[in-house]
C-alpha positions, 0 to 999 in steps of 0.5 A: 535496585534488585527489589525494584526490578523484581517489583516491575517484573511482577507487575508486568506478569500480572497486569502487562505494562505497569502504570508509569509516572514521572516520579517513578521514571525519574527515581528509576533513572536516578537509581540506574545512574547511581548503580552505574556510578557505583559499579564503575567506581567500585571496579576501578577501586577493586583493580587498583587496590588489588594490583597494589596489594599484589605489588606489596605482596611481591616486596614482602615476600622478598623481604621474608625469604631474605630474612629466613635465609639469614636466620637459618644460616647458623642452624643449617651449618650446625645441622640443628634440626630442632632450631630449624623446625622452630624457625620455619614454624615462626615464618609459617605463622605469616598469613602470606606463606603457605609452605616452606622447603629446605634443602642441604648443600647436597640437595637432600630435603632437610625440611618440608612443611605445608600450612595449606594446599592453596595454589601459591601465588608466588614461589621464591627460592634463595640459597642459604650461605655462611661465610660466602659458602652455600650450605643449603637452599630455601624455597617459600610459597606465598599465597594471595588469600588474604588479599582476596579476603580483603577485596571480598570485604570491600565488595560487600561494603560497596554493595551495602553502600549501593543499596543504601544510596539507591534507597535514599535516592528513590525515597528522596526523589518520590518525596520531592516529585510528590510535592513539587510535580505530582500534586500540581500535575494532579490539579492540572489533570482534574481541571482538564477533565472538567473542561473536557466534560464541557464546562469551558467556563472553568479556570485553573488556579495559578501555580507557584512553579513557572512551568506549570503556571504557563501550562495553566494559562494556556489551558485557561486560554484554550477553554475561553476559546472553546467557549466562544466557538461553542457559542458560535456553533450553537448559533449556526446549528439551526441554520445548518439544520435548515440548509440540510433540510433544503438540500433534501428538498431541492434534490427531491424535485422531479423536474426543474419547476419543482426544484425552483419552487423548493429552492424558494421555500428553503430560501425563505426559511434559511434567510428570513427574507421578506420576499423571494422570487425567481426571474427566468432567462430571456428565452421562456421556452428553455426556462421555468416560469417566473415565481414569487414568494411573499409572506411564506405563500406562493403567489399565482402570477399571470404569465403575461404580467409575472415579471411586472408583478415581481418588479413592483414587489421589489421596487418598494425595498431599498436597492441595498437590501435586494440581492440577486443570485444567478442559477446556471445549468451546464450550458446556459443561464437558467435565471436569477433568484431575487431576495428582498430584506428589510435590512442589509444582509449579513455576510454569513447569510450571504454565504449560505445563500450562495451555497444554496444557489450552488446546490440548486445548480448541482441539482439541475445538472444532476437532473440533466445527467439522469436524463442523459444517463438513462438514454445512454444506458438504453443505447449501450444496452442495444449496442452491447447486444448487437456486438455480442451477437456478432462474436463467435461462441464455442458451439461454432465450427464443431464439425471442423475445429475445436474452438475456445473463445473469451471476450472481455470488453473494458466497457460495455462495448469495445473495439475487439472483434472476432469472426469465423467463416467456413467454406462451402466445401468444408475444406477451409476455415477462415478466422479473423480478429481485429482491434479498433483503436479505443473502446466505446460506441464508435468502435462498436459501430465499426466492428458491427459494420465489419461483422456485417460485411463478413456475414455477407462474405460467408453468404456468398461463399455458401452460394458457391462463390468459390473465388470470393475472398479465398485469400486472407489478404483479400479479406483484409482489403475488404475490411480496410475499405469498410474502416475507411468508409465508416471511420470517415475523417475520424482517423480511426485505425484497426489492427487485424489478422486474417488466417485460413486453416486448410484442414485438407492440406494441413496448412495455415495461411496468414495475412497480418495488418499490424496485429499481434502475431498468431501463435502456433502450438505444434506437437513435439517429441517431448510430449509438449507443444512447441511455441511458434510465432507466425510472423509472416504476411505483414501488411500496414495497419488498416485505416492509415495507409491509402495504398492498402485501403484499395484506392491504389493497387498493392500486391497482396501478402500472404504467408503459408505455414504447415499445420500438423495434426494435433496443432493449436492456433492462438489468436489474441489482442494486445489487451491480453498481453499488455495488462499489468499486475500490481507490480507494473509487469505486463502479462506477456511473459506469463502468457508465453510461459503458460502456453509453453506448458500446455499438453497436446491432449487438452482441448481448446476450451480448456486451454482458453480457461487456463490462460484466462485463469493465469490472466486473472491471477496476474492482474489481481490488484493491477490494471486492465485498460483495454479490451481482451479477446482470446481465440484458440483453434485446433482441428478435430479428429474428423478433420485430422483424418481427412486425406490430403490432396496433391492440388495446391491451395489457391491461397 
């Protein structure tokens, strides 16, 4: 057992994991089983015999001390030291007595002898009596050394027997497994190697063992099945190669007519048809021309007589040998492929022809998508350029505000927009942000219309229209009419927030039509910016309330908040805070924590960059399904030093 374990450890150290065999595993398992059985039986036998010997030791010790006191009675009475020495010496010759001590009636030591200094197992003391009177006291010390020696011999014998049993089990198991299992399995493995090499005609011989015989029969059956499948694969390989070539030829056609011609030629090679033709649909203006392929050559047909020539060509064949396969595009029936054979069509060829027709259909749809995609790409490029031209950049409003801006549509064009308008007297700055429902070309049309109207409004302000659009709610009313006008019956809606920054009076005026609340970052005593949501000035979402759209008057709502020097105003769309991480958590809490850590001396562009960096880290591996728009504004040093006036803001 120990040698086998050492051998396994040596193999592991040299080669990693040793090669395992059924014979080896069975021999090892039987060795472990025999070892465990011997250990259990040996342990039980050891404790049983040891306890039995201890009980015998107790009985024999009592007998010896009783006999010794009786023998010593006369010498002790006569105080015969010589006889006492002789008697004690005789008893010390016993292998279980290690020492003896004799006292007289006064407790004086008459004799004390030690045979060895082993720790005694039992100590017995008995009185020495004569005629009923106590004349002395004898003490004997007994040892279990003999018992331990006996048990050690027993353990050694069991160890030798165990080693012999393990050796016999290993040798016997290996011999039997070699003869009745390993040799049949080796023959099976060699046969499987031959079959795996491609010789499916090889058959394994019958085996004497029933289990191995069943395995051989299963392997032989598998080999015959593989041989049949290999033959079928070889028969179909040529047809598949032709079909693959047909796919390349059909999809290489640059227009519908060339695609039809390539499909006809591929059909002739694939099916070995006698004749092949294409009959267009009823509307010749919308379909390719009729085509006829016979004897491997494309026949020129006069347009007026083409259908008649095709009908005459196929009229000579039996109806059961003429097959029709429709060709369709996305929205219409293009025509039919006609195939004529001199014999009934095989099911495999019929299935291949249906696949070829499906490929031609896919190729037609692909051509249509390519044309439409090219048109849509050009249109999207123009829409993207127009929309990005309407968005503010960091260079805007440098004289009055410190601006940081980020815009990221989920598609090439989106529904988020932002605009900044400066008043002619340079005392106020109007900031607007909106989010049209959805994202795409329709949404970009509304954002373009709104941006155009706001550009017109800024032009009016530049020409001195002091009373034009000074209240944020007035601007939202103008945008609401634009949404109703451009959106029509589409039920398209828009959230929008309009903010007026008055650098002279250090105030911010807000009108909010269902948009995300602007966030004001005010300087605090702890050298931090205090986060405050501007929740006032609430109005209905644009495009869903007829009263606010201007068809019926509605009192305007504006909320005024202080805007101390060093403050920052943060505007954003829901695409920023609703974006989710890989764990499904939105960016909203992370966004609040990020702006709470902003230091007052950082400019707006840096604040924007830090927020977007945190946004990228949060959404890595997650999902961003809406447009993202972020605008951070703060007053510049020149604006902060502007002296306030006592005149109230008209808004």
